[in-house]
N, C-alpha and C positions, 0 to 999 in steps of 0.2 A: 597241118596239110594245106596246101595252096589251092584254095576253091576257085579264086579268081571271080568271084560273084560280086556284083555291084551293091553297095550298101549306101543309100542316100541319108545324109546326116543334115537334118534341118534344125539348125542351131545358130543363134545370133551372138552368142558369147564366143568371141574368136578363139580364146584360150581353151575352152571346152571342146570346141570344134577341132582345133588342132590336136588336142590330146586323144580324143576319141579316134579321129582319123588315123593317127600314128599306130594305136593299138590295133585297130582294124586292118591296117596295111601290114603290120608285123604278123597277124594271123592269116595272111594270104588273101584278104579281101581287097576290093578295089573301092575306095572311099569317094563319094560324090557329094559335094557340099552345097547348102542352100541356106542363105542368110535370112530370109524372110518367109512368110506364108505364101504369098503368090508364086515366088520362086520355087518353092518346095513343090507346090501343085505342077508347075511347068516341067521341073526336072523329073517328076515322077511319071509324068505322060511321055516325055522325050526319052528318058534313059531307061525306063521299064527296069528299076532295081529289083533285086531278089528280096530286100527288106528295107524298110524305112525306120530310121531313129528320129523321133519327132518331139522337139522340146514344145511344151504347152505354151510358154511365155515368148511368142515370136512376135516380131514387129510386122505391121500391115495387116496380119490376120493371125489370130492366135491358133495354137495347135489344135484345139478342140474343133474349131471351124474347118481347119485344113482337113483334119481326120474325117469329119461328116462329109466333105465334098469328095475326098478320095474314095470313100466307101459307097458314094452314090453314083460313081463313075464306073461304067462297065469295064473300061480300060485299065482301072487301077484298084478296083475293089478287092481283088484277090491277093495284092501285096501285103505281106505280114507287116506289122507295125508295132513298135515298142515306143512308148511314150515317156518322156522325161518331164519331171516337174520339180521346181524349187519349193513348191507348196507339200507340206506333209498332210494337210487336211483330206480326209476320206473322200468328200464330195467330188474333188478334182480327179482322184484316181478311179472312182467308181464311173463317173461320167466318161472318162476316156474309154474304159472297158465297155460300157454300154454303147458307145459309138462304134465299137468294132476293133479296138486296139487288142493286140494278142498278149501284150505284157506291158509293165510300167516299171520304171526306177525312179526313185526320189533323190534329188540333188542334196548334198553332195554323195557321189557314188564312186565305186571301184571301176576303173576302166576295164580291168581284167574280168571283172564280174559281168560288165555289160557285154564284152565279147563272148562270154559263156552263154549269156541269155540270148544273144544274136544266133549262136549255133544251135542252141536248144529250140529256138522258135523255127529255124530253117529246117530242122529235122522234123518237127511237127508238120511242116508244110510239104513235105516230100510227096511225090506223086507215085512212088513205087507200090505195085499191087502186092498184096499178102499172098504167099505161095499157098495158104491153106484154102481160103475162100475169097474169091473177088467181090462177091455180092453178099450183103447181109440185109435181113429183113426184121421189122418189128411192126407188126400189123400192117399199116398202108404206108410205113416209112421204109424206103429202100435205099440202101447205100451201095454204090458201085465203086469199090476201092481202085479198080484198074483206071476207070475214067475220072475218078475223084469227084463223084457227083452224088447228090441226095435228092430223091424224089419223094414227095408227099401227095398221095392220090394221083399219082402221075405226073404232077407238076414239079419241075425242078426247082430247088430252094438254094439260094447262095449262102454258104457258110464260109466263115474265116477258117484259117488252118486250124486254130486251137479248137473252135466249135466242132469241126469235122472230127479231129482226133477224139474229142471228149464223147461225141455220140458214137462213134465207132467203138471205142472201149466199152461203153455202157451196154451197147447191144451185143458185143462179143461176149459179154459176162452176164447176159440177162438172166434174171433170177437171183442173182448174187448182189448183195449190197455192197456198194463201194464208199469208203469212207472219204471225207473231204481231204484228210491229210494224205491218204493213199492216191487220190487223184492229183493232187498237187505234185507228188513225186513222179507219177507215171505220165501224165500229160504235160505238166509244165517242166518237169525234170529238176524240181527243187529237191535238195537233200533234206531240208527240214521245212515244216509248215511255217510260212512267214505270215500268211493272211488268208485264212480259209473263205473270207468273203469274196475273194477272187473267183473262187469255184461257184459260188451262189450267183454271182453276177452273170457268169457265162452260162449257167443253167437257165437263168431267167431269160436271157437273150435267146437261148436255143429253143426254149419253149414258145416264145413269140414267133419265132421263124417256122416252128413245126405246125402252128395254128391249131387246126382241129385234131391234130395227133399228139398235142402237147402233153396229154395225160400219160403217154407211154413212158414218161420219165417220172417216177414216184419219189417223193421226198420221205426219207426215213428220219424223223424228227431227232435231233440231237447227235446225228451220225453221218448222214450222207445221202446217197441216191442209188437207185437202181432202175433197169427196165424190167418189168414183170414178165414172168414166163407166159408164153402163148397159151 
């Protein structure tokens, strides 16, 4: 389906940028390119893309720094972000997720899989309201799906698209334990569990943002998470 949505590709390897751009264009997206960190920040602000594909190893300013600046800027913090890295070490992946990235891929990667990840993250960031209930509550945490907002004790909390969907799912199913594998499939859209630590990292960030209400998300050791019944 031709979506016509802009995807910013921040990548300084010309062959990788060209390959990713081609596959995104074939999928109906409009690729926008940036070759270094400062340019990525400028294009994100000027073009307001629907999603950013961000390489960690960028010239001028690395991808982790770019991610941190984008997530601190009110104009760009809500843009979903997928990080690319040539490094397979866990610290790089975890750091990106902790800074607010919605997903990551390690080079070398399949361009077709990247397109699927892009579509999956965009689905998670959708603003459509649920036909059943537009508002959900867990104690002093209130989710308004129609407005795509979360409030804790009346104060609005900024969540990434993935964090919003994760919290919504847990509250929708309050009282029922959700396995890490199941969350990866339903929130991230993965057919198989590739790294359940991705779930743990997002839950940790979510708890930090919920502050005094962080305990509403319970850890079920060796299995997953749940929001307790009222």
